[in-house]
C-alpha positions in Angstrom: 7.2 5.3 -14.4 3.5 4.0 -13.7 2.5 4.5 -9.8 0.0 1.3 -9.1 -2.4 1.1 -6.3 -2.8 -1.3 -4.4 -5.9 -2.6 -2.4 -6.5 -4.5 1.1 -8.0 -7.7 0.6 -9.7 -7.3 4.3 -10.9 -3.3 4.8 -10.7 -2.2 1.2 -8.7 0.1 2.2 -6.4 1.7 -1.3 -2.0 2.2 -0.6 -1.4 4.6 -3.1 2.3 4.6 -4.3 2.1 8.3 -5.8 0.9 9.3 -2.2 2.7 7.2 0.2 1.3 6.7 4.1 2.1 9.7 5.7 0.6 8.2 9.0 3.1 5.5 8.9 6.4 7.8 7.9 6.0 6.2 3.8 7.0 8.7 1.7 5.3 9.3 -1.6 6.9 7.3 -4.1 7.8 4.5 -2.4 6.9 1.2 -4.3 4.6 -1.4 -2.4 7.8 -4.0 -2.7 9.6 -1.6 -1.2 7.8 -0.9 1.9 9.3 -2.8 5.1 8.6 -6.2 5.6 7.1 -5.2 9.3 4.3 -2.9 7.2 0.7 -3.5 7.9 -2.5 -1.9 6.5 -3.2 1.6 8.8 -6.7 0.8 8.4 -7.2 -2.8 9.5 -3.3 -4.6 10.3 -3.6 -6.5 7.3 0.0 -8.0 6.3 1.1 -7.4 2.7 -0.2 -10.6 1.8 -3.5 -9.4 1.9 -3.0 -6.4 -0.5 -4.1 -7.0 -4.5 -2.6 -4.4 -7.0 -5.5 -2.7 -9.1 -6.0 -3.2 -12.9 -5.3 -0.5 -14.4 -3.0 0.9 -11.8 
């Protein structure tokens, strides 16, 4: 399965599904759509709807 990379529109933070987000307890391999509803950008606090899938990922 291809893992995607999602980019925050506000600050440019990259959420890489293959890496996850260890700072917030998100395991590697967690798909963006499977992130908890309350998950926000760890850099700027933007909600999930402020992220877009990077082309080619």
